[in-house]
FIGU-192808 format. One record per residue (C-alpha): residue number from 1; residue in one letter; x, y, z. Coordinates in steps of 0.2 Angstrom, whole numbers. Example, Ala and Ser with C-alpha at 12.3 -4.5 7.8 and 13.67 -1.06 7.14 Angstrom:
<atoms>
    k  r     xx     yy     zz
    1  a     62    -22     39
    2  s     68     -5     36
</atoms>
This chain:
<atoms>
    k  r     xx     yy     zz
    1  m   -211    -67    -83
    2  k   -208    -53    -94
    3  a   -199    -44    -78
    4  r   -190    -58    -73
    5  t   -182    -61    -90
    6  l   -176    -40    -90
    7  i   -170    -43    -72
    8  l   -158    -58    -79
    9  l   -153    -48    -93
   10  s   -150    -33    -83
   11  l   -140    -45    -71
   12  f   -129    -51    -86
   13  s   -126    -35    -93
   14  l   -119    -28    -75
   15  a   -110    -44    -73
   16  a   -101    -41    -93
   17  c    -96    -23    -87
   18  q    -86    -29    -73
   19  p    -69    -28    -76
   20  a    -58    -45    -78
   21  d    -47    -49    -63
   22  d    -34    -53    -77
   23  g    -21    -55    -63
   24  m    -28    -68    -55
   25  a    -32    -78    -69
   26  l    -14    -78    -76
   27  q    -10    -84    -59
   28  a    -20    -99    -59
   29  d    -16   -103    -78
   30  y     -1   -103    -74
   31  l     -1   -116    -60
   32  q    -12   -125    -69
   33  r      1   -127    -82
   34  l     13   -130    -71
   35  n      5   -144    -65
   36  n      0   -152    -80
   37  a     19   -150    -86
   38  v     25   -159    -71
   39  g      9   -172    -70
   40  g      4   -168    -51
   41  d     -8   -180    -44
   42  d    -17   -169    -34
   43  d    -28   -153    -41
   44  v    -17   -137    -39
   45  v    -23   -125    -22
   46  a    -32   -111    -27
   47  f    -30    -94    -18
   48  d    -41    -90     -6
   49  k    -48    -74     -7
   50  a    -53    -78     13
   51  l    -35    -76     18
   52  l    -36    -55     13
   53  t    -43    -54     29
   54  r    -27    -56     36
   55  y    -24    -39     30
   56  r    -40    -30     37
   57  l    -38    -12     45
   58  p    -40    -13     63
   59  p    -57     -1     69
   60  r    -56     17     66
   61  r    -59     18     86
   62  e    -42      9     89
   63  r    -33     20     78
   64  v    -37     40     79
   65  v    -31     46     97
   66  d    -43     60    107
   67  i    -31     75    107
   68  p    -34     88    121
   69  e    -42    106    115
   70  v    -29    119    117
   71  r    -37    138    120
   72  i    -29    149    128
   73  g    -38    167    130
   74  l    -41    165    113
   75  l    -54    178    114
   76  d    -41    188    122
   77  l    -29    185    106
   78  v    -41    188     96
   79  l    -46    207    103
   80  d    -27    212    107
   81  v    -16    205     95
   82  r    -19    220     82
   83  l     -2    219     76
   84  c     -6    202     68
   85  p    -19    202     57
   86  a    -17    184     50
   87  l    -15    177     68
   88  q    -33    184     70
   89  q    -41    177     55
   90  q    -34    159     58
   91  i    -41    158     76
   92  s    -58    167     72
   93  q    -56    154     57
   94  r    -55    141     70
   95  n    -67    147     80
   96  s    -81    150     66
   97  s    -97    134     64
   98  l    -86    129     49
   99  g    -69    129     59
  100  k    -76    119     73
  101  q    -79    106     60
  102  l    -63    104     50
  103  v    -60     84     46
  104  p    -44     78     52
  105  s    -36     82     37
  106  s    -40     97     36
  107  r    -35    102     54
  108  l    -19     96     52
  109  g    -18    109     36
  110  y    -24    123     51
  111  e    -12    119     64
  112  g      3    120     51
  113  d     -5    137     45
  114  l     -8    143     63
  115  l      7    140     69
  116  r     15    149     57
  117  t      7    163     59
  118  i     10    161     75
  119  d     28    162     73
  120  a     27    176     64
  121  c     16    187     77
  122  l     32    184     89
  123  p     44    195     85
  124  y     30    209     84
  125  l     27    204    101
  126  a     44    206    108
  127  a     46    220    100
  128  g     28    230    105
  129  q     34    225    125
  130  d     20    216    128
  131  p     29    200    139
  132  d     12    193    146
  133  l      3    193    126
  134  h     21    184    122
  135  a     22    172    135
  136  s      4    166    131
  137  l      6    163    113
  138  s     24    154    115
  139  r     15    142    128
  140  l      1    139    115
  141  a     15    138    100
  142  l     22    125    112
  143  e      8    116    116
  144  k      1    116     98
  145  r     17    110     90
  146  t     18     96    105
  147  q      1     89     97
  148  l      7     89     78
  149  p     11     71     78
  150  s     -8     65     85
  151  v    -15     78     75
  152  f     -6     67     58
  153  w    -11     52     63
  154  n    -29     56     64
  155  a    -28     66     51
  156  l    -20     47     41
  157  n    -34     37     53
  158  a    -49     43     51
  159  s    -47     47     34
  160  q    -57     38     22
  161  e    -43     42      7
  162  v    -30     31     14
  163  e    -41     19     24
  164  r    -48     14      5
  165  y    -30     14     -1
  166  l    -22      2     13
  167  r    -36     -8     11
  168  f    -36    -24      1
  169  a    -46    -24    -17
  170  d    -58    -38    -21
  171  q    -48    -39    -36
  172  a    -27    -42    -40
  173  l    -16    -27    -49
  174  p    -21    -29    -70
  175  t     -9    -39    -79
  176  a     -6    -21    -88
  177  p    -10     -6    -75
  178  s     -9     11    -78
  179  e      5     21    -69
  180  d      2     26    -50
  181  d     16     37    -49
  182  a      5     51    -40
  183  a     -1     39    -23
  184  l     14     32    -22
  185  a     23     46    -22
  186  a      8     56    -10
  187  l     11     40      1
  188  a     31     42      1
  189  q     27     64      7
  190  l     16     57     19
  191  a     29     46     26
  192  a     43     59     23
  193  m     30     73     34
  194  a     27     62     48
  195  n     45     57     52
  196  a     48     77     52
  197  l     36     81     64
  198  p     34     92     75
  199  q     51    101     71
  200  t     45    103     55
  201  l     28    111     51
  202  p     14    102     41
  203  p     11    111     22
  204  a     -4    122     23
  205  t    -22    112     18
  206  d    -22    117     -2
  207  e     -5    107     -1
  208  l    -12     91      9
  209  d    -28     88     -1
  210  p    -20     84    -18
  211  l    -10     69     -8
  212  f    -26     62      1
  213  f    -37     64    -18
  214  a    -23     54    -25
  215  l    -25     43    -14
  216  h    -41     43    -15
  217  t    -41     42    -34
  218  s    -31     27    -35
  219  p    -38      6    -34
  220  q    -21      1    -34
  221  g    -16      2    -14
  222  g    -27    -11    -12
  223  q    -23    -21    -29
  224  l     -6    -22    -25
  225  i    -12    -28     -6
  226  s    -20    -43    -15
  227  s     -8    -47    -27
  228  l      7    -47    -15
  229  a     -5    -60     -6
  230  s    -12    -69    -21
  231  l      5    -71    -30
  232  t     14    -77    -13
  233  h      1    -92    -16
  234  t      5    -95    -31
  235  l     25    -97    -32
  236  n     25   -106    -15
  237  e     12   -115    -24
  238  g     22   -119    -41
  239  s     36   -121    -29
  240  r     28   -136    -21
  241  l     24   -144    -37
  242  l     41   -141    -43
  243  e     52   -148    -27
  244  v     41   -162    -25
  245  r     40   -170    -43
  246  q     61   -167    -43
  247  q     61   -176    -24
  248  q     48   -191    -29
  249  r     51   -194    -49
  250  p     66   -184    -55
  251  i     57   -176    -72
  252  c     75   -181    -78
  253  p     83   -196    -66
  254  l     99   -196    -79
  255  g    103   -179    -78
  256  q    100   -177    -97
  257  a     86   -167   -105
  258  t     70   -178   -108
  259  p     54   -176   -116
  260  n     46   -169   -100
  261  g     59   -160    -97
  262  r     57   -150   -113
  263  i     41   -147   -109
  264  l     47   -141    -92
  265  q     59   -129   -101
  266  n     42   -123   -114
  267  i     33   -118    -99
  268  f     46   -110    -91
  269  v     50    -99   -105
  270  k     33    -96   -112
  271  f     24    -94    -96
  272  y     34    -91    -82
  273  a     47    -78    -91
  274  g     35    -75   -104
  275  g     17    -72    -92
  276  l     21    -71    -75
  277  q     38    -63    -74
  278  p     33    -48    -82
  279  y     19    -46    -69
  280  l     29    -50    -57
  281  a     41    -37    -60
  282  q     27    -25    -59
  283  v     22    -28    -42
  284  h     38    -29    -37
  285  q     41     -9    -45
  286  r     27     -7    -36
  287  g     28    -14    -19
  288  q     47     -7    -16
  289  t     41     11    -16
  290  w     24      6     -6
  291  s     33     -4      7
  292  s     47      7      9
  293  s     35     22     14
  294  l     25     11     26
  295  r     39      4     35
  296  q     45     23     36
  297  l     24     28     44
  298  s     27     13     56
  299  a     43     21     65
  300  a     37     39     65
  301  a     31     46     82
  302  e     16     43     92
  303  v     10     33     79
  304  p     -4     23     86
  305  a     -1      5     91
  306  a    -16     -2     83
  307  t     -7      6     68
  308  r      9      4     69
  309  n      5    -16     69
  310  y     -5    -17     55
  311  l      9     -6     45
  312  l     21    -20     50
  313  n      8    -35     47
  314  l     10    -27     29
  315  a     27    -22     26
  316  g     37    -24     43
  317  p     55    -30     39
  318  e     49    -49     49
  319  q     35    -59     46
  320  s     26    -47     34
  321  l     15    -47     18
  322  w     29    -40      9
  323  v     41    -52     15
  324  d     31    -66     12
  325  f     29    -63     -6
  326  q     49    -58     -6
  327  a     55    -75      0
  328  a     42    -85    -11
  329  t     48    -78    -26
  330  n     66    -83    -20
  331  r     60    -99    -17
  332  h     51   -100    -35
  333  v     67    -96    -44
  334  r     79   -109    -34
  335  a     65   -122    -40
  336  w     66   -118    -54
  337  q     84   -117    -57
  338  d     85   -135    -49
  339  s     74   -142    -59
  340  l     80   -138    -76
  341  k     98   -139    -71
  342  s     94   -155    -68
  343  c     90   -159    -85
  344  g    103   -150    -93
  345  l     91   -137   -101
  346  a     96   -122    -87
  347  p    100   -104    -95
  348  g    119   -105    -97
  349  q    119   -123   -100
  350  s    121   -131   -117
  351  g    101   -139   -117
  352  w     94   -120   -115
  353  d     84   -115   -127
  354  g     74    -98   -124
  355  q     60    -98   -135
  356  a     47   -106   -131
  357  a     38   -121   -144
  358  n     23   -115   -152
  359  a     11   -128   -148
  360  d      3   -125   -129
  361  q      6   -133   -113
</atoms>
C-alpha cells in the first residue's frame, strides 16, 4: 500500500514538473470566450494533435542517398605528395579507423577541408612537373566536388539535430518564448550553403558543428510546427463562429451597436488584440525566417525527393503549413472586420472603444 502511494506521489510530482502548454491553453481559452460571445450553439471543435502527423518526417532511408567512394590511388598519393603535407594529413585522417566512421555532418566538413588542401597542392605539383599525379589529383578533386550536394544532404538527413528541429513537438511555442536567433541563423546558413554548392566549398567541421548544435539545443523548431498547425485550426474555427453568427443571426441586425455587439467588441480588444494577436505576431516573426530557409533548402541542387516534398509540405508556396497559417490569419482578420463594422464598432468607426471592459466575458 505504501509503495503504491509513493508511486502515485511520484507520478503527480512528475506531472507537476512538466511545463504547461500555455500556447495551446491561450488558443483554447480564446475560442471558448469567442464562442460564448457569439452564442454558438455547438461546442467548439478542439485542435486534434493527431493532425500533426501530417508533418511527420519521411523515413531516413528515403532521405539518405548512397555516395560512391572515390579512391584514386590514395596510398600512392600519401607516399608521393611530399610537397603537400597538409594533403597527406587529410588523406591519412580519412584512412584511419576514426576517419572511416565519420558521421555525415563531419564528413561534409572533411570533404570541404580535403578539397581546399587539394586546391592548394595542385600548383606545387604543376611546378614540380609531375603531370600524371597532377591529373590524378585534379580528377579526384572534380569527382569530390561533384559529390558535395549529396554529401550535404546526407549531413542534414542523417543528422539527429536537424531531424529534431524539423519534427513537430508535443507542445506549441510558449506565449513568452526565449529568443531562437542562433537556431534560425543556423538554418539560414545551411540553406545558403546548400544553394552555393558545389561552387563554394562547405566550411570546416569546427565551423559546421556550432550550426548543428544550435539546432539540437533549440526546442522551438518543432514547437513552431505545432503552433502553426494549432493556430491555423484556432483561427479558422474562430472565423467560422463569427461568420456563421453574422450569416444566421447578425449581432447588430439594424447596423447599430447592441449590448451583444459591445460584448463582442470587448472580446476583440481584450482577448484577440490583447491576448492572441501578440502570440500570433511572435509565431509569424519566427515563421517568416524559418519558412524562407526551408523554401531555399527545397530548391537546392540534388535535394532528395522525399526531403523536398517534406520541406514544401511545411513551407512551400502552395498548400503548405505556412501558407495555410497565413490564409487562416487573413480570414480571421476579415471575419472580425465584418462583424465589428456591421455594428459600427470597428476601429475607425464612431462606436470604436479600444479599452476593454473590466468584466470577463
